[in-house]
LUMNUVO-232879 format. One record per residue (C-alpha): residue number from 0; x, z, y. Coordinates in nm, 3 decimals. Each point is the difference from the previous one (the first is absolute). Example, Ala and Ser with C-alpha at 12.3 -4.5 7.8 and 13.67 -1.06 7.14 Angstrom:
% LUMNUVO-232879
<r><num>0</num><xx>1.230</xx><zz>0.780</zz><yy>-0.450</yy></r>
<r><num>1</num><xx>0.137</xx><zz>-0.066</zz><yy>0.344</yy></r>
% end
This chain:
% LUMNUVO-232879
<r><num>0</num><xx>5.163</xx><zz>-1.679</zz><yy>-3.435</yy></r>
<r><num>1</num><xx>-0.160</xx><zz>0.121</zz><yy>0.324</yy></r>
<r><num>2</num><xx>-0.113</xx><zz>0.330</zz><yy>-0.153</yy></r>
<r><num>3</num><xx>0.352</xx><zz>0.062</zz><yy>-0.130</yy></r>
<r><num>4</num><xx>0.154</xx><zz>-0.073</zz><yy>0.340</yy></r>
<r><num>5</num><xx>-0.249</xx><zz>0.230</zz><yy>0.169</yy></r>
<r><num>6</num><xx>0.083</xx><zz>0.282</zz><yy>-0.239</yy></r>
<r><num>7</num><xx>0.372</xx><zz>-0.053</zz><yy>0.052</yy></r>
<r><num>8</num><xx>0.004</xx><zz>-0.034</zz><yy>0.378</yy></r>
<r><num>9</num><xx>-0.300</xx><zz>0.200</zz><yy>0.123</yy></r>
<r><num>10</num><xx>0.193</xx><zz>0.320</zz><yy>0.069</yy></r>
<r><num>11</num><xx>0.262</xx><zz>-0.183</zz><yy>0.200</yy></r>
<r><num>12</num><xx>-0.267</xx><zz>-0.179</zz><yy>0.201</yy></r>
<r><num>13</num><xx>-0.180</xx><zz>0.327</zz><yy>0.080</yy></r>
<r><num>14</num><xx>0.320</xx><zz>0.168</zz><yy>0.122</yy></r>
<r><num>15</num><xx>0.103</xx><zz>-0.296</zz><yy>0.214</yy></r>
<r><num>16</num><xx>-0.347</xx><zz>-0.057</zz><yy>0.145</yy></r>
<r><num>17</num><xx>-0.037</xx><zz>0.366</zz><yy>0.094</yy></r>
<r><num>18</num><xx>0.335</xx><zz>-0.009</zz><yy>0.181</yy></r>
<r><num>19</num><xx>-0.102</xx><zz>-0.309</zz><yy>0.198</yy></r>
<r><num>20</num><xx>-0.337</xx><zz>0.149</zz><yy>0.096</yy></r>
<r><num>21</num><xx>0.169</xx><zz>0.319</zz><yy>0.121</yy></r>
<r><num>22</num><xx>0.247</xx><zz>-0.204</zz><yy>0.206</yy></r>
<r><num>23</num><xx>-0.280</xx><zz>-0.213</zz><yy>0.142</yy></r>
<r><num>24</num><xx>-0.207</xx><zz>0.300</zz><yy>0.103</yy></r>
<r><num>25</num><xx>0.303</xx><zz>0.149</zz><yy>0.176</yy></r>
<r><num>26</num><xx>0.014</xx><zz>-0.310</zz><yy>0.221</yy></r>
<r><num>27</num><xx>-0.352</xx><zz>0.065</zz><yy>0.133</yy></r>
<r><num>28</num><xx>-0.069</xx><zz>0.232</zz><yy>0.294</yy></r>
<r><num>29</num><xx>0.030</xx><zz>0.292</zz><yy>0.047</yy></r>
<r><num>30</num><xx>0.296</xx><zz>0.005</zz><yy>-0.244</yy></r>
<r><num>31</num><xx>0.137</xx><zz>-0.339</zz><yy>0.103</yy></r>
<r><num>32</num><xx>-0.016</xx><zz>-0.239</zz><yy>0.296</yy></r>
<r><num>33</num><xx>-0.162</xx><zz>-0.293</zz><yy>-0.184</yy></r>
<r><num>34</num><xx>0.055</xx><zz>-0.306</zz><yy>0.224</yy></r>
<r><num>35</num><xx>0.064</xx><zz>-0.351</zz><yy>-0.128</yy></r>
<r><num>36</num><xx>0.316</xx><zz>0.087</zz><yy>-0.192</yy></r>
<r><num>37</num><xx>-0.168</xx><zz>0.285</zz><yy>-0.189</yy></r>
<r><num>38</num><xx>-0.312</xx><zz>-0.206</zz><yy>-0.070</yy></r>
<r><num>39</num><xx>0.217</xx><zz>-0.283</zz><yy>-0.136</yy></r>
<r><num>40</num><xx>0.180</xx><zz>0.250</zz><yy>-0.225</yy></r>
<r><num>41</num><xx>-0.333</xx><zz>0.121</zz><yy>-0.139</yy></r>
<r><num>42</num><xx>-0.107</xx><zz>-0.363</zz><yy>-0.045</yy></r>
<r><num>43</num><xx>0.314</xx><zz>-0.077</zz><yy>-0.207</yy></r>
<r><num>44</num><xx>-0.028</xx><zz>0.316</zz><yy>-0.210</yy></r>
<r><num>45</num><xx>-0.365</xx><zz>-0.065</zz><yy>-0.084</yy></r>
<r><num>46</num><xx>0.072</xx><zz>-0.367</zz><yy>-0.075</yy></r>
<r><num>47</num><xx>0.263</xx><zz>0.108</zz><yy>-0.254</yy></r>
<r><num>48</num><xx>-0.227</xx><zz>0.267</zz><yy>-0.147</yy></r>
<r><num>49</num><xx>-0.283</xx><zz>-0.252</zz><yy>-0.046</yy></r>
<r><num>50</num><xx>0.234</xx><zz>-0.237</zz><yy>-0.180</yy></r>
<r><num>51</num><xx>0.133</xx><zz>0.270</zz><yy>-0.230</yy></r>
<r><num>52</num><xx>-0.350</xx><zz>0.119</zz><yy>-0.086</yy></r>
<r><num>53</num><xx>-0.104</xx><zz>-0.355</zz><yy>-0.083</yy></r>
<r><num>54</num><xx>0.299</xx><zz>-0.044</zz><yy>-0.230</yy></r>
<r><num>55</num><xx>-0.127</xx><zz>0.270</zz><yy>-0.234</yy></r>
<r><num>56</num><xx>-0.369</xx><zz>-0.078</zz><yy>0.035</yy></r>
<r><num>57</num><xx>-0.104</xx><zz>0.281</zz><yy>0.236</yy></r>
<r><num>58</num><xx>-0.264</xx><zz>-0.198</zz><yy>0.188</yy></r>
<r><num>59</num><xx>-0.157</xx><zz>0.295</zz><yy>0.183</yy></r>
<r><num>60</num><xx>0.338</xx><zz>0.124</zz><yy>0.126</yy></r>
<r><num>61</num><xx>0.100</xx><zz>-0.353</zz><yy>0.103</yy></r>
<r><num>62</num><xx>-0.322</xx><zz>-0.043</zz><yy>0.199</yy></r>
<r><num>63</num><xx>0.043</xx><zz>0.341</zz><yy>0.165</yy></r>
<r><num>64</num><xx>0.357</xx><zz>-0.089</zz><yy>0.099</yy></r>
<r><num>65</num><xx>-0.118</xx><zz>-0.332</zz><yy>0.147</yy></r>
<r><num>66</num><xx>-0.265</xx><zz>0.187</zz><yy>0.198</yy></r>
<r><num>67</num><xx>0.270</xx><zz>0.232</zz><yy>0.138</yy></r>
<r><num>68</num><xx>0.215</xx><zz>-0.303</zz><yy>0.080</yy></r>
<r><num>69</num><xx>-0.288</xx><zz>-0.162</zz><yy>0.190</yy></r>
<r><num>70</num><xx>-0.060</xx><zz>0.324</zz><yy>0.189</yy></r>
<r><num>71</num><xx>0.367</xx><zz>0.011</zz><yy>0.101</yy></r>
<r><num>72</num><xx>-0.023</xx><zz>-0.358</zz><yy>0.130</yy></r>
<r><num>73</num><xx>-0.293</xx><zz>0.102</zz><yy>0.218</yy></r>
<r><num>74</num><xx>0.225</xx><zz>0.258</zz><yy>0.166</yy></r>
<r><num>75</num><xx>0.242</xx><zz>-0.265</zz><yy>0.124</yy></r>
<r><num>76</num><xx>0.043</xx><zz>-0.120</zz><yy>0.358</yy></r>
<r><num>77</num><xx>-0.279</xx><zz>0.082</zz><yy>0.244</yy></r>
<r><num>78</num><xx>-0.192</xx><zz>0.206</zz><yy>-0.257</yy></r>
<r><num>79</num><xx>0.294</xx><zz>0.231</zz><yy>-0.071</yy></r>
<r><num>80</num><xx>-0.139</xx><zz>0.280</zz><yy>0.218</yy></r>
<r><num>81</num><xx>-0.364</xx><zz>-0.045</zz><yy>-0.097</yy></r>
<r><num>82</num><xx>-0.123</xx><zz>0.324</zz><yy>-0.158</yy></r>
<r><num>83</num><xx>-0.241</xx><zz>-0.188</zz><yy>-0.228</yy></r>
<r><num>84</num><xx>0.285</xx><zz>-0.212</zz><yy>-0.141</yy></r>
<r><num>85</num><xx>0.217</xx><zz>0.308</zz><yy>-0.059</yy></r>
<r><num>86</num><xx>-0.280</xx><zz>0.187</zz><yy>-0.174</yy></r>
<r><num>87</num><xx>-0.074</xx><zz>-0.304</zz><yy>-0.216</yy></r>
<r><num>88</num><xx>0.364</xx><zz>-0.025</zz><yy>-0.107</yy></r>
<r><num>89</num><xx>0.019</xx><zz>0.370</zz><yy>-0.086</yy></r>
<r><num>90</num><xx>-0.323</xx><zz>-0.018</zz><yy>-0.201</yy></r>
<r><num>91</num><xx>0.119</xx><zz>-0.307</zz><yy>-0.190</yy></r>
<r><num>92</num><xx>0.328</xx><zz>0.171</zz><yy>-0.089</yy></r>
<r><num>93</num><xx>-0.179</xx><zz>0.314</zz><yy>-0.117</yy></r>
<r><num>94</num><xx>-0.241</xx><zz>-0.210</zz><yy>-0.206</yy></r>
<r><num>95</num><xx>0.300</xx><zz>-0.159</zz><yy>-0.169</yy></r>
<r><num>96</num><xx>0.148</xx><zz>0.346</zz><yy>-0.054</yy></r>
<r><num>97</num><xx>-0.315</xx><zz>0.113</zz><yy>-0.181</yy></r>
<r><num>98</num><xx>0.015</xx><zz>-0.309</zz><yy>-0.219</yy></r>
<r><num>99</num><xx>0.363</xx><zz>0.074</zz><yy>-0.088</yy></r>
<r><num>100</num><xx>-0.080</xx><zz>0.365</zz><yy>-0.069</yy></r>
<r><num>101</num><xx>-0.266</xx><zz>-0.110</zz><yy>-0.247</yy></r>
<r><num>102</num><xx>0.256</xx><zz>-0.219</zz><yy>-0.176</yy></r>
<r><num>103</num><xx>0.245</xx><zz>0.289</zz><yy>-0.014</yy></r>
<r><num>104</num><xx>-0.234</xx><zz>0.189</zz><yy>-0.232</yy></r>
<r><num>105</num><xx>0.052</xx><zz>-0.260</zz><yy>-0.271</yy></r>
<r><num>106</num><xx>0.367</xx><zz>-0.068</zz><yy>0.072</yy></r>
<r><num>107</num><xx>0.266</xx><zz>0.159</zz><yy>-0.222</yy></r>
<r><num>108</num><xx>0.272</xx><zz>0.196</zz><yy>0.171</yy></r>
<r><num>109</num><xx>0.241</xx><zz>-0.226</zz><yy>0.186</yy></r>
<r><num>110</num><xx>0.349</xx><zz>0.002</zz><yy>-0.136</yy></r>
<r><num>111</num><xx>0.250</xx><zz>-0.044</zz><yy>0.281</yy></r>
<r><num>112</num><xx>0.267</xx><zz>-0.255</zz><yy>-0.068</yy></r>
<r><num>113</num><xx>-0.149</xx><zz>-0.110</zz><yy>-0.332</yy></r>
<r><num>114</num><xx>0.193</xx><zz>-0.286</zz><yy>-0.154</yy></r>
<r><num>115</num><xx>-0.153</xx><zz>-0.321</zz><yy>-0.124</yy></r>
<r><num>116</num><xx>0.163</xx><zz>-0.247</zz><yy>-0.230</yy></r>
<r><num>117</num><xx>0.027</xx><zz>-0.333</zz><yy>0.177</yy></r>
<r><num>118</num><xx>0.046</xx><zz>-0.183</zz><yy>-0.332</yy></r>
<r><num>119</num><xx>0.192</xx><zz>-0.266</zz><yy>0.191</yy></r>
<r><num>120</num><xx>0.257</xx><zz>-0.032</zz><yy>-0.273</yy></r>
<r><num>121</num><xx>-0.272</xx><zz>-0.059</zz><yy>-0.257</yy></r>
<r><num>122</num><xx>-0.214</xx><zz>-0.258</zz><yy>0.179</yy></r>
<r><num>123</num><xx>0.058</xx><zz>-0.355</zz><yy>0.111</yy></r>
<r><num>124</num><xx>-0.234</xx><zz>-0.199</zz><yy>-0.218</yy></r>
<r><num>125</num><xx>-0.282</xx><zz>-0.094</zz><yy>0.239</yy></r>
<r><num>126</num><xx>0.212</xx><zz>-0.020</zz><yy>0.313</yy></r>
<r><num>127</num><xx>0.128</xx><zz>0.206</zz><yy>0.290</yy></r>
<r><num>128</num><xx>-0.188</xx><zz>0.139</zz><yy>0.298</yy></r>
<r><num>129</num><xx>0.142</xx><zz>0.165</zz><yy>0.312</yy></r>
<r><num>130</num><xx>-0.214</xx><zz>0.231</zz><yy>0.213</yy></r>
<r><num>131</num><xx>0.090</xx><zz>0.060</zz><yy>0.364</yy></r>
<r><num>132</num><xx>-0.207</xx><zz>0.294</zz><yy>0.121</yy></r>
<r><num>133</num><xx>0.059</xx><zz>0.299</zz><yy>0.225</yy></r>
<r><num>134</num><xx>-0.219</xx><zz>0.213</zz><yy>-0.231</yy></r>
<r><num>135</num><xx>0.195</xx><zz>0.133</zz><yy>-0.301</yy></r>
<r><num>136</num><xx>-0.335</xx><zz>0.096</zz><yy>-0.152</yy></r>
<r><num>137</num><xx>-0.135</xx><zz>-0.356</zz><yy>0.003</yy></r>
<r><num>138</num><xx>0.330</xx><zz>-0.132</zz><yy>-0.133</yy></r>
<r><num>139</num><xx>0.002</xx><zz>0.252</zz><yy>-0.285</yy></r>
<r><num>140</num><xx>-0.363</xx><zz>-0.063</zz><yy>-0.099</yy></r>
<r><num>141</num><xx>0.025</xx><zz>-0.377</zz><yy>-0.003</yy></r>
<r><num>142</num><xx>0.346</xx><zz>-0.009</zz><yy>-0.160</yy></r>
<r><num>143</num><xx>-0.128</xx><zz>0.220</zz><yy>-0.280</yy></r>
<r><num>144</num><xx>-0.306</xx><zz>-0.220</zz><yy>-0.050</yy></r>
<r><num>145</num><xx>0.204</xx><zz>-0.321</zz><yy>-0.001</yy></r>
<r><num>146</num><xx>0.251</xx><zz>0.141</zz><yy>-0.245</yy></r>
<r><num>147</num><xx>-0.281</xx><zz>0.112</zz><yy>-0.229</yy></r>
<r><num>148</num><xx>-0.120</xx><zz>-0.361</zz><yy>0.005</yy></r>
<r><num>149</num><xx>0.346</xx><zz>-0.120</zz><yy>-0.109</yy></r>
<r><num>150</num><xx>0.125</xx><zz>-0.109</zz><yy>0.342</yy></r>
<r><num>151</num><xx>0.334</xx><zz>0.111</zz><yy>0.134</yy></r>
<r><num>152</num><xx>-0.057</xx><zz>0.156</zz><yy>0.342</yy></r>
<r><num>153</num><xx>0.208</xx><zz>0.175</zz><yy>0.260</yy></r>
<r><num>154</num><xx>-0.058</xx><zz>0.106</zz><yy>0.360</yy></r>
<r><num>155</num><xx>0.179</xx><zz>0.049</zz><yy>0.328</yy></r>
<r><num>156</num><xx>-0.098</xx><zz>0.184</zz><yy>0.318</yy></r>
<r><num>157</num><xx>-0.052</xx><zz>-0.166</zz><yy>0.338</yy></r>
<r><num>158</num><xx>0.361</xx><zz>-0.088</zz><yy>0.075</yy></r>
<r><num>159</num><xx>0.095</xx><zz>-0.365</zz><yy>0.058</yy></r>
<r><num>160</num><xx>0.357</xx><zz>0.020</zz><yy>-0.131</yy></r>
<r><num>161</num><xx>-0.104</xx><zz>0.188</zz><yy>-0.314</yy></r>
<r><num>162</num><xx>-0.288</xx><zz>-0.240</zz><yy>-0.065</yy></r>
<r><num>163</num><xx>0.225</xx><zz>-0.306</zz><yy>0.029</yy></r>
<r><num>164</num><xx>0.266</xx><zz>0.163</zz><yy>-0.219</yy></r>
<r><num>165</num><xx>-0.264</xx><zz>0.069</zz><yy>-0.265</yy></r>
<r><num>166</num><xx>-0.117</xx><zz>-0.360</zz><yy>0.021</yy></r>
<r><num>167</num><xx>0.354</xx><zz>-0.117</zz><yy>-0.081</yy></r>
<r><num>168</num><xx>0.068</xx><zz>0.244</zz><yy>-0.283</yy></r>
<r><num>169</num><xx>-0.344</xx><zz>0.020</zz><yy>-0.162</yy></r>
<r><num>170</num><xx>-0.104</xx><zz>-0.366</zz><yy>0.046</yy></r>
<r><num>171</num><xx>-0.379</xx><zz>0.051</zz><yy>-0.013</yy></r>
<r><num>172</num><xx>-0.250</xx><zz>-0.279</zz><yy>-0.053</yy></r>
<r><num>173</num><xx>-0.267</xx><zz>0.184</zz><yy>0.200</yy></r>
<r><num>174</num><xx>0.046</xx><zz>0.225</zz><yy>0.305</yy></r>
<r><num>175</num><xx>-0.281</xx><zz>0.226</zz><yy>0.122</yy></r>
<r><num>176</num><xx>0.054</xx><zz>0.087</zz><yy>0.366</yy></r>
<r><num>177</num><xx>-0.194</xx><zz>0.275</zz><yy>0.175</yy></r>
<r><num>178</num><xx>-0.169</xx><zz>-0.142</zz><yy>0.310</yy></r>
<r><num>179</num><xx>0.063</xx><zz>0.303</zz><yy>0.222</yy></r>
<r><num>180</num><xx>0.331</xx><zz>0.186</zz><yy>-0.015</yy></r>
<r><num>181</num><xx>0.152</xx><zz>0.218</zz><yy>0.274</yy></r>
<r><num>182</num><xx>0.360</xx><zz>-0.112</zz><yy>-0.055</yy></r>
<r><num>183</num><xx>-0.030</xx><zz>-0.361</zz><yy>-0.113</yy></r>
<r><num>184</num><xx>-0.183</xx><zz>-0.298</zz><yy>0.145</yy></r>
<r><num>185</num><xx>-0.147</xx><zz>-0.202</zz><yy>-0.289</yy></r>
<r><num>186</num><xx>0.045</xx><zz>-0.321</zz><yy>0.200</yy></r>
<r><num>187</num><xx>0.375</xx><zz>0.058</zz><yy>0.026</yy></r>
<r><num>188</num><xx>0.030</xx><zz>0.068</zz><yy>-0.372</yy></r>
<r><num>189</num><xx>-0.204</xx><zz>-0.306</zz><yy>-0.096</yy></r>
<r><num>190</num><xx>0.206</xx><zz>-0.221</zz><yy>0.231</yy></r>
<r><num>191</num><xx>0.327</xx><zz>0.126</zz><yy>-0.148</yy></r>
<r><num>192</num><xx>-0.118</xx><zz>-0.057</zz><yy>-0.357</yy></r>
<r><num>193</num><xx>-0.133</xx><zz>-0.349</zz><yy>0.076</yy></r>
<r><num>194</num><xx>0.329</xx><zz>-0.091</zz><yy>0.170</yy></r>
<r><num>195</num><xx>0.203</xx><zz>0.083</zz><yy>-0.312</yy></r>
<r><num>196</num><xx>0.033</xx><zz>-0.308</zz><yy>-0.224</yy></r>
<r><num>197</num><xx>0.062</xx><zz>0.225</zz><yy>-0.300</yy></r>
<r><num>198</num><xx>-0.352</xx><zz>0.143</zz><yy>0.037</yy></r>
<r><num>199</num><xx>-0.184</xx><zz>-0.332</zz><yy>-0.018</yy></r>
<r><num>200</num><xx>-0.314</xx><zz>0.036</zz><yy>-0.209</yy></r>
<r><num>201</num><xx>-0.041</xx><zz>0.375</zz><yy>0.053</yy></r>
<r><num>202</num><xx>-0.366</xx><zz>0.091</zz><yy>0.057</yy></r>
<r><num>203</num><xx>-0.052</xx><zz>0.221</zz><yy>0.305</yy></r>
<r><num>204</num><xx>-0.324</xx><zz>0.197</zz><yy>0.025</yy></r>
<r><num>205</num><xx>-0.122</xx><zz>0.254</zz><yy>0.251</yy></r>
<r><num>206</num><xx>-0.094</xx><zz>0.327</zz><yy>-0.167</yy></r>
<r><num>207</num><xx>-0.225</xx><zz>0.190</zz><yy>0.235</yy></r>
<r><num>208</num><xx>-0.282</xx><zz>0.243</zz><yy>0.069</yy></r>
<r><num>209</num><xx>-0.128</xx><zz>-0.229</zz><yy>0.276</yy></r>
<r><num>210</num><xx>-0.341</xx><zz>-0.162</zz><yy>-0.038</yy></r>
<r><num>211</num><xx>-0.023</xx><zz>-0.344</zz><yy>-0.161</yy></r>
<r><num>212</num><xx>-0.051</xx><zz>-0.164</zz><yy>0.337</yy></r>
<r><num>213</num><xx>0.297</xx><zz>0.177</zz><yy>0.162</yy></r>
<r><num>214</num><xx>0.222</xx><zz>-0.065</zz><yy>-0.303</yy></r>
<r><num>215</num><xx>-0.092</xx><zz>-0.369</zz><yy>-0.011</yy></r>
<r><num>216</num><xx>0.080</xx><zz>-0.036</zz><yy>0.371</yy></r>
<r><num>217</num><xx>0.340</xx><zz>0.165</zz><yy>-0.036</yy></r>
<r><num>218</num><xx>0.080</xx><zz>-0.197</zz><yy>-0.316</yy></r>
<r><num>219</num><xx>-0.066</xx><zz>-0.327</zz><yy>0.185</yy></r>
<r><num>220</num><xx>0.214</xx><zz>0.116</zz><yy>0.290</yy></r>
<r><num>221</num><xx>0.293</xx><zz>0.083</zz><yy>-0.228</yy></r>
<r><num>222</num><xx>-0.038</xx><zz>-0.308</zz><yy>-0.217</yy></r>
<r><num>223</num><xx>0.010</xx><zz>0.201</zz><yy>-0.323</yy></r>
<r><num>224</num><xx>-0.154</xx><zz>-0.108</zz><yy>-0.330</yy></r>
<r><num>225</num><xx>-0.296</xx><zz>0.235</zz><yy>0.021</yy></r>
<r><num>226</num><xx>-0.097</xx><zz>0.364</zz><yy>0.022</yy></r>
<r><num>227</num><xx>-0.119</xx><zz>0.287</zz><yy>-0.216</yy></r>
<r><num>228</num><xx>-0.210</xx><zz>0.277</zz><yy>0.151</yy></r>
<r><num>229</num><xx>0.049</xx><zz>0.346</zz><yy>-0.144</yy></r>
<r><num>230</num><xx>-0.375</xx><zz>0.053</zz><yy>-0.021</yy></r>
<r><num>231</num><xx>-0.007</xx><zz>-0.255</zz><yy>-0.284</yy></r>
<r><num>232</num><xx>0.129</xx><zz>0.280</zz><yy>-0.221</yy></r>
<r><num>233</num><xx>0.316</xx><zz>0.014</zz><yy>-0.205</yy></r>
<r><num>234</num><xx>-0.140</xx><zz>-0.176</zz><yy>-0.309</yy></r>
<r><num>235</num><xx>-0.107</xx><zz>-0.306</zz><yy>0.202</yy></r>
<r><num>236</num><xx>0.332</xx><zz>-0.009</zz><yy>0.186</yy></r>
<r><num>237</num><xx>0.197</xx><zz>0.008</zz><yy>-0.326</yy></r>
<r><num>238</num><xx>-0.218</xx><zz>-0.280</zz><yy>-0.142</yy></r>
<r><num>239</num><xx>0.063</xx><zz>-0.214</zz><yy>0.310</yy></r>
<r><num>240</num><xx>0.376</xx><zz>0.058</zz><yy>-0.019</yy></r>
<r><num>241</num><xx>0.004</xx><zz>-0.090</zz><yy>-0.368</yy></r>
<r><num>242</num><xx>-0.181</xx><zz>-0.322</zz><yy>0.082</yy></r>
<r><num>243</num><xx>0.256</xx><zz>-0.085</zz><yy>0.267</yy></r>
<r><num>244</num><xx>0.291</xx><zz>0.075</zz><yy>-0.232</yy></r>
<r><num>245</num><xx>-0.142</xx><zz>-0.220</zz><yy>-0.273</yy></r>
<r><num>246</num><xx>0.050</xx><zz>-0.297</zz><yy>0.231</yy></r>
<r><num>247</num><xx>0.335</xx><zz>0.106</zz><yy>0.140</yy></r>
<r><num>248</num><xx>0.335</xx><zz>-0.114</zz><yy>-0.127</yy></r>
<r><num>249</num><xx>0.198</xx><zz>0.280</zz><yy>-0.160</yy></r>
% end
């Protein structure tokens, strides 16, 4: 399954990753001011890129994105104006760019606005899964993989009202919630779901590109049922979701 997902989504990943790298480089001096806000933006972009790369099994790209993320973190606060930190961030971003360029050689031409069949009308046998993620790429990759496995899946962006509305209409047994979203606090969403008596029994899991240690800490803080790190790979994530659904009431 992973090879098929990589073939299907590689072009889209390359285009998106290149755009983020370009934006990140523009935030560095002399083009941009850097500062904490810019460094945090680079941190978020690289975090998302690492997660997306992991979803389609691009380990080298994921590691390069994490290195760029770590370099951006070193530019925060008192180190923001340190030349060594700035040079390290720029080098890490360019290293990631070279990795993406190498992937582009094997990627088919990206088709803008390509449509995918959600198959939602055809699937409901193994259960229903809702993904809450600010990355449309991650949502598309995992939804496709879950549907291929016979699981009905749908997704919603990082908007509290839309997520709660989808909970009511879709009635999932499992909800995968991205741990870091710019427009939605996972803690608020989890609290709202847990407070709804209609949603009793729903399994809530963090779905994240954080490390195991960071994900476990946040999962305990939120009181969710567990976590799935994107570096597990899509096949392992689908297998875990299937296992959870097998024990969930439908």
